[in-house]
Each structure stands twice: as C-alpha cells, then as structure tokens.
C-alpha positions as CSV (number, residue, x, y, z in Angstrom):
1,X,-16.4,0.3,5.5
2,X,-16.7,-0.6,1.8
3,X,-14.6,-3.4,0.4
4,X,-13.6,-3.4,-3.3
5,X,-11.9,-5.7,-5.8
6,X,-8.3,-4.6,-5.9
7,X,-7.5,-4.4,-9.6
8,X,-7.0,-7.8,-11.1
9,X,-5.3,-9.2,-8.0
10,X,-8.4,-11.2,-6.8
11,X,-7.9,-9.5,-3.4
12,X,-10.7,-7.6,-1.6
13,X,-9.6,-4.5,0.4
14,X,-11.0,-1.7,2.4
15,X,-10.7,1.7,0.7
16,X,-8.7,2.9,3.8
17,X,-5.5,1.1,4.6
18,X,-3.7,1.6,7.8
19,X,0.0,2.5,7.3
20,X,2.9,1.6,9.6
21,X,5.6,3.8,8.0
22,X,5.2,7.4,8.9
23,X,8.8,8.7,8.7
24,X,9.6,5.1,8.3
25,X,13.2,4.1,7.5
26,X,16.1,2.1,8.9
27,X,13.4,-0.3,10.5
28,X,11.8,2.4,12.5
29,X,8.7,4.6,12.1
30,X,6.3,6.7,14.2
31,X,4.0,3.6,14.3
32,X,6.7,1.2,15.5
33,X,7.6,3.7,18.2
34,X,4.3,2.8,19.8
35,X,5.9,-0.5,20.8
36,X,5.0,-4.0,19.9
37,X,1.7,-4.1,21.7
38,X,0.8,-0.5,21.0
39,X,0.9,-0.8,17.3
40,X,-0.6,-4.4,17.3
41,X,-3.5,-3.1,19.3
42,X,-4.1,-0.2,16.9
43,X,-4.0,-2.6,14.0
44,X,-6.6,-4.8,15.7
45,X,-8.7,-1.8,16.4
46,X,-8.5,-0.9,12.7
47,X,-9.6,-4.3,11.8
48,X,-12.6,-4.1,14.1
49,X,-13.5,-0.8,12.4
50,X,-13.5,-2.5,9.0
51,X,-9.9,-1.7,7.9
52,X,-8.7,-5.0,6.5
53,X,-5.8,-3.6,4.5
54,X,-2.5,-3.2,6.4
55,X,0.5,-1.6,4.9
56,X,3.9,-2.7,6.2
57,X,7.5,-2.8,5.0
58,X,10.9,-4.2,6.0
59,X,12.3,-0.7,6.2
60,X,9.6,0.3,8.7
61,X,10.5,-2.5,11.0
62,X,6.8,-3.3,11.4
63,X,6.7,-7.0,10.6
64,X,6.8,-8.1,14.3
65,X,4.0,-5.7,15.1
66,X,1.8,-7.0,12.3
67,X,2.5,-10.6,13.4
68,X,1.5,-9.7,16.9
69,X,-1.7,-8.1,15.7
70,X,-2.5,-11.2,13.5
71,X,-2.7,-13.3,16.7
72,X,-6.0,-11.6,17.5
73,X,-7.7,-11.5,14.1
74,X,-8.5,-14.1,11.4
75,X,-5.5,-14.2,9.0
76,X,-7.6,-14.9,5.9
77,X,-9.6,-11.7,6.5
78,X,-6.6,-9.4,6.4
79,X,-4.7,-8.2,3.3
80,X,-1.1,-7.4,4.2
81,X,1.2,-5.4,1.9
82,X,5.0,-5.4,2.5
83,X,8.0,-4.1,0.6
84,X,11.6,-5.1,-0.1
85,X,14.6,-3.0,-0.9
86,X,16.3,-6.0,-2.6
87,X,17.0,-5.7,-6.3
88,X,18.9,-9.0,-6.9
89,X,16.9,-12.1,-7.2
90,X,18.8,-14.1,-4.6
91,X,18.3,-11.2,-2.1
92,X,14.5,-11.1,-2.9
93,X,14.3,-14.8,-2.3
94,X,15.9,-14.5,1.1
95,X,13.7,-11.6,2.0
96,X,10.5,-13.6,1.1
97,X,11.6,-16.4,3.4
98,X,12.4,-13.9,6.2
99,X,9.2,-11.9,5.7
100,X,7.1,-15.1,6.0
101,X,8.9,-16.0,9.2
102,X,8.7,-12.5,10.7
103,X,5.0,-12.1,9.8
104,X,4.3,-15.7,10.8
105,X,2.3,-16.4,7.6
106,X,2.6,-18.9,4.8
107,X,1.4,-16.5,2.1
108,X,2.4,-12.9,1.5
109,X,-0.6,-11.1,0.1
110,X,1.3,-8.2,-1.6
111,X,5.0,-7.7,-2.0
112,X,6.3,-4.5,-3.6
113,X,9.8,-3.5,-4.8
114,X,10.3,-0.5,-2.6
115,X,11.0,3.1,-3.8
116,X,11.6,2.7,-7.5
117,X,12.1,5.9,-9.5
118,X,14.0,5.0,-12.7
119,X,12.1,4.7,-16.0
120,X,14.2,1.6,-16.8
121,X,13.4,-0.2,-13.5
122,X,12.0,-3.4,-15.3
123,X,15.4,-3.9,-16.9
124,X,17.4,-3.1,-13.8
125,X,15.1,-5.2,-11.6
126,X,14.4,-8.1,-14.0
127,X,16.0,-10.7,-11.7
128,X,14.0,-9.5,-8.7
129,X,10.8,-9.5,-10.8
130,X,11.4,-13.1,-11.9
131,X,11.8,-14.3,-8.4
132,X,8.5,-12.6,-7.4
133,X,6.8,-14.2,-10.4
134,X,8.0,-17.6,-9.4
135,X,6.8,-17.0,-5.9
136,X,3.4,-16.1,-7.2
137,X,3.3,-19.4,-9.2
138,X,4.3,-21.3,-6.1
139,X,1.5,-19.6,-4.1
140,X,3.9,-17.9,-1.7
141,X,2.9,-14.4,-3.0
142,X,-0.5,-13.3,-4.2
143,X,0.4,-10.1,-6.0
144,X,3.5,-8.1,-6.8
145,X,4.4,-4.6,-7.8
146,X,6.3,-1.5,-6.6
147,X,6.1,1.6,-4.6
148,X,6.7,4.6,-6.9
149,X,9.0,7.5,-6.2
150,X,9.4,8.9,-9.8
151,X,7.0,9.9,-12.5
152,X,9.0,8.1,-15.2
153,X,8.9,4.9,-13.2
154,X,5.1,5.3,-12.9
155,X,4.7,5.8,-16.6
156,X,6.7,2.6,-17.3
157,X,4.4,0.6,-15.1
158,X,1.4,1.3,-17.5
159,X,3.1,-0.8,-20.2
160,X,4.6,-3.5,-17.8
161,X,2.3,-6.5,-17.6
162,X,4.3,-7.8,-14.6
163,X,2.9,-5.1,-12.4
164,X,-0.2,-6.1,-10.3
165,X,0.0,-3.3,-7.7
166,X,1.2,0.2,-7.7
167,X,1.7,2.4,-4.6
168,X,1.7,6.0,-5.7
169,X,2.1,9.4,-4.1
170,X,-1.1,11.4,-4.6
171,X,-2.7,14.4,-2.9
172,X,-4.5,17.6,-4.1
173,X,-1.7,19.9,-3.1
174,X,1.2,18.1,-4.7
175,X,3.1,17.8,-1.4
176,X,5.9,15.2,-1.5
177,X,4.7,13.8,-4.8
178,X,6.6,12.7,-7.9
179,X,5.1,15.6,-9.9
180,X,2.2,17.9,-9.7
181,X,-1.3,16.3,-9.6
182,X,-2.1,17.3,-13.2
183,X,0.9,15.2,-14.3
184,X,0.3,12.2,-12.0
185,X,-3.4,11.8,-12.3
186,X,-3.5,11.0,-16.0
187,X,-0.9,8.2,-15.4
188,X,-3.0,6.8,-12.5
189,X,-6.0,6.8,-14.9
190,X,-4.0,4.7,-17.4
191,X,-2.8,2.3,-14.7
192,X,-6.4,1.9,-13.5
193,X,-7.7,1.3,-17.0
194,X,-5.0,-1.4,-17.5
195,X,-6.3,-3.3,-14.5
196,X,-3.5,-2.5,-12.1
197,X,-4.4,-2.2,-8.4
198,X,-3.6,1.4,-7.4
199,X,-3.3,2.6,-3.9
200,X,-2.2,6.0,-2.7
201,X,0.2,7.3,-0.2
202,X,1.0,10.8,1.1
203,X,-2.7,11.5,0.9
204,X,-2.3,13.9,3.8
205,X,1.1,15.1,2.5
206,X,3.1,13.6,5.4
207,X,0.8,15.5,7.8
208,X,1.0,18.9,5.9
209,X,-2.7,18.5,4.9
210,X,-4.1,17.0,8.1
211,X,-5.7,20.3,9.0
212,X,-8.4,19.5,6.5
213,X,-8.3,15.7,6.2
214,X,-11.8,15.6,4.8
215,X,-10.8,17.6,1.7
216,X,-7.6,15.5,1.2
217,X,-9.5,12.2,1.4
218,X,-12.4,13.5,-0.7
219,X,-10.0,14.5,-3.4
220,X,-8.5,11.1,-3.8
221,X,-11.8,9.3,-3.6
222,X,-13.3,11.7,-6.2
223,X,-10.6,10.6,-8.8
224,X,-12.4,7.3,-9.0
225,X,-9.2,5.6,-10.1
226,X,-7.5,5.0,-6.8
227,X,-8.7,1.7,-5.3
228,X,-7.5,2.4,-1.8
229,X,-5.1,4.6,0.1
230,X,-2.8,4.2,3.1
231,X,-2.7,6.7,6.0
232,X,-0.2,6.3,8.9
233,X,-2.0,6.7,12.2
234,X,-0.6,6.6,15.7
235,X,-3.8,6.8,17.8
236,X,-7.4,5.7,18.1
237,X,-8.7,9.2,17.7
238,X,-7.0,9.5,14.3
239,X,-8.1,6.1,13.2
240,X,-11.7,6.7,14.2
241,X,-11.8,10.1,12.4
242,X,-10.3,8.7,9.2
243,X,-12.7,5.7,9.2
244,X,-15.6,8.1,9.7
245,X,-14.6,10.2,6.8
246,X,-14.1,7.3,4.4
247,X,-17.3,5.7,5.5
248,X,-19.1,9.0,4.8
249,X,-17.4,9.9,1.6
250,X,-16.6,6.7,-0.3
251,X,-20.2,5.9,-1.2
252,X,-20.5,9.3,-2.9
253,X,-17.5,8.5,-5.2
254,X,-17.6,5.0,-6.5
255,X,-14.7,3.7,-8.6
256,X,-15.0,4.3,-12.3
257,X,-16.1,1.3,-14.5
258,X,-13.2,-0.1,-16.6
259,X,-14.2,-0.3,-20.2
C-alpha cells in the first residue's frame, strides 16, 4: 500500500481509507453493527494490510470501536478522521473534549464539520472554525476541514484558506453525488491545486457500483487529484479485495504534480 503526503497537512496516509459509516447516522452504521470487537478487529486487519487511514464520525457512533482497535496498533502510525455536527463554537469545543475521551487519544488528526452544503458556510460556521483553528494552534487537532454535501459549498472551499481537508462525493456514475462528475471534477482539481487534502467518498456509489469495484476505484485514481478515498467495508473479503485493487492500480495513476 502506497502512502502519500495528504495535501499540506503534513500527514501521510494510505490511498485507501477504511470507512465506518455505511448508512451511518444517529450513531449507528453497518460497520458499528459488527459490534465493538467485530469492527475493531476489522480496523486492525486493515492496518495490518497497510491501511493507516481510518474514517470515523460522531454520527456513526464509531469512536468506541476505533478506540478499541487502537489498543492493538501503534497510535502514531494511524491517521484518524472524525466529524462533528456542531456549528457553534462552544459545542465544537465540547465535542473535541468528548472525542478525545471517546477515542482515548490526546490529538485528533483530522476533524471535519460534517455535511456542509451551503455556499455561505464559512460565514455561518465562523465560530466553529475559530475553535478548530485554536485547537490546531494548541496541538489538539492536526488538520481541519469539512465533508461536502453541496457543489456550492465545494466551490467556496477553493477560496477558503481555513480548509485543510475536504471529503467529497465522487464516482464515475454520479451516484449520490453533489452534481454530475463533469461539474465536480473541475472543482476537485482546483482544491488539489490549492494544496487542500482531498479524499473521496461514495466511490462505490453506496454499493450501487460494487459490481465493478475495479472500474470505480480506477476512475478515482485516474483523476490524479484525489489523495485518498474511503470505502465502508464490513468483512475481511471486502477489505482484501479493495486492498488488492488499490495496490495494483495506484502505481499506474500517480498524483499530479502541483505547479
């Protein structure tokens, strides 16, 4: 598994990230349904296969599972992304304290404002952004950003220096995306050129494209502007197949050089 520099964050991540939020909401997901040890063991198996990038969120309810998995791997060798639904600064501060406790870690690698869709999100979330900026200065958070659920919000991110990381919906068929690929890809290219860390979700279209996972993964890698992508998996067979595909395909499609 190749590891790459994640934008300008200073983090090094595997091209494949293991997701914990398939149909994830209200602190439940297909992955958390595996149980505490079930998901923790899958995360450890992913780490052993070279997947050092784990995608979690408060809304998935996966923090306890990640914490359990971390008991069996070196903390400094794993990059954990999590997400908050809070929009007020005071609520974000409380979430950061709670997340650190739930994950049993002093430092949160990546914290994203979850599910932003409005073009004016920097104005509406200014207080939350300020708290995350202070947390970065204090060494509590390494990188901050947002998970995108609207093309206008994605466009705004290009011109927003605060953004370190963007989680964006991308697949070749336009399934469950913010807009068709021909509208989204040019914005991704601008984000990448601006030094943002870009990672994709919905690469398999919430399962709609799993019949040809190779084509779906190859499409995203071929773009050359998506650093990594997260796929929710619920079993070892899925994990091993996705790892095999990424190991085979990623060397053929290196990331583009930023001029």
